[in-house]
C-alpha positions in Angstrom: 41.6 7.9 8.6 39.0 10.6 9.5 39.2 11.8 5.9 38.2 8.4 4.6 35.2 8.3 6.9 34.0 11.7 5.7 34.4 10.6 2.1 32.5 7.5 2.7 29.8 9.4 4.6 29.4 11.9 1.7 29.3 9.0 -0.8 26.5 7.3 1.2 24.6 10.6 1.3 24.9 11.0 -2.5 23.7 7.4 -3.0 20.8 7.9 -0.7 19.8 11.1 -2.5 20.0 9.4 -5.9 17.8 6.5 -4.7 15.3 8.9 -3.2 15.0 10.9 -6.4 14.7 7.7 -8.4 11.8 6.7 -6.1 10.1 10.0 -6.8 10.6 9.6 -10.6 9.2 6.0 -10.5 6.3 7.2 -8.4 5.5 9.9 -11.0 5.7 7.3 -13.8 3.4 5.0 -11.9 0.9 7.8 -11.2 0.9 8.8 -14.9 0.3 5.1 -15.9 -2.6 4.9 -13.4 -4.1 8.1 -14.6 -3.9 6.9 -18.2 -5.8 3.7 -17.2 -8.5 5.5 -15.2 -9.9 7.3 -18.3 -10.7 4.1 -20.3 -12.1 2.5 -17.1 -14.5 5.4 -16.6 -15.4 5.3 -20.3 -16.1 1.6 -20.0 -18.5 2.2 -17.0 -20.4 5.1 -18.6 -20.7 3.8 -22.1 -21.8 0.2 -21.5 -23.7 -0.1 -18.3 -25.4 -3.2 -19.6 -22.1 -4.9 -20.1 -21.9 -5.4 -16.4 -24.7 -7.8 -16.6 -22.1 -10.3 -17.9 -20.1 -11.7 -15.0 -16.9 -11.9 -16.9 -17.0 -8.2 -17.8 -17.7 -7.3 -14.2 -14.7 -9.4 -13.1 -12.5 -7.8 -15.6 -13.6 -4.3 -14.4 -13.1 -5.3 -10.8 -9.6 -6.7 -11.5 -8.6 -3.5 -13.4 -9.9 -1.1 -10.8 -8.4 -3.0 -7.8 -5.1 -3.2 -9.6 -5.1 0.6 -9.9 -5.9 0.9 -6.2 -2.9 -1.4 -5.4 -0.7 0.8 -7.6 -1.8 3.9 -5.7 -1.1 2.2 -2.4 2.4 1.3 -3.8 3.0 4.9 -4.6 2.0 5.8 -1.0 4.5 3.2 0.3 7.3 4.7 -1.8 6.5 8.2 -0.5 6.1 7.4 3.2 8.6 4.7 4.1 6.7 3.5 7.2 5.8 0.0 8.4 2.1 1.2 8.5 2.0 1.9 4.8 3.7 -1.4 4.0 1.1 -3.3 6.0 -1.7 -1.4 4.2 -0.2 -2.3 0.8 0.0 -5.9 1.8 -3.6 -5.8 3.0 -5.0 -4.2 -0.2 -3.0 -6.5 -2.5 -4.0 -9.6 -0.6 -7.6 -8.6 -0.6 -7.5 -7.8 -4.3 -6.0 -11.3 -5.0 -8.8 -12.9 -3.0 -11.6 -10.9 -4.7 -10.4 -11.1 -8.3 -9.0 -14.6 -8.4 -11.2 -17.6 -7.9 -9.1 -19.5 -5.3 -9.6 -22.9 -3.9 -11.0 -23.3 -0.4 -7.5 -23.9 1.1 -6.1 -20.8 -0.6 -9.0 -18.7 0.5 -8.5 -19.8 4.1 -4.8 -19.0 3.9 -5.7 -15.6 2.5 -8.2 -14.9 5.2 -5.7 -15.9 7.9 -3.0 -13.7 6.3 -5.3 -10.7 6.2 -6.3 -11.4 9.8 -2.6 -11.4 10.8 -2.0 -8.2 9.0 -4.9 -6.5 10.8 -3.5 -7.8 14.1 -0.1 -6.5 13.3 -1.5 -3.2 12.4 -3.6 -3.0 15.5 -1.2 -4.4 18.2 2.3 -4.0 16.9 2.4 -0.7 15.0 2.3 2.7 16.5 0.3 5.0 14.3 2.2 8.1 13.0 -0.3 10.4 14.6 0.4 8.8 18.0 4.2 9.4 17.7 4.2 12.7 19.5 6.8 13.4 22.2 4.1 13.7 24.8 2.6 10.3 24.4 5.6 8.1 23.3 6.3 6.9 26.8 2.9 7.4 28.5 0.4 4.7 28.7 -3.2 5.3 27.9 -5.5 5.0 30.9 -7.6 2.0 31.2 -11.3 2.7 30.4 -12.3 0.9 33.7 -9.9 2.9 35.9 -11.1 6.1 37.5 
């Protein structure tokens, strides 16, 4: 019986390592795709500055650049595996959707409430990774009014 447990444990470790390396490969592929899209985006800005006088061209530029930013945030999420990076990806993608798409009033209200909830989650429910030191995990911060 203990032998089966060791085999299963080893098999789980192998599967975990395969998944982790696959995430790294996908992150590299996404970064290459993002880098290949940045060059035409920069060319578009430097070659035709008068094209941004057209609202449609500016909206296209904004949609493309914010999509690249969401891609970068997604790569960060793949590399860090924390709840904090997940909330940041959701924040950026929700904000991108609200800025780029022309939503109805009700959809915009739902988006604003969702972003507000994500900010509240980040502020009140998540412990920042820089605060997760052994010294201050269980200690409370002193109140600013107490002496």
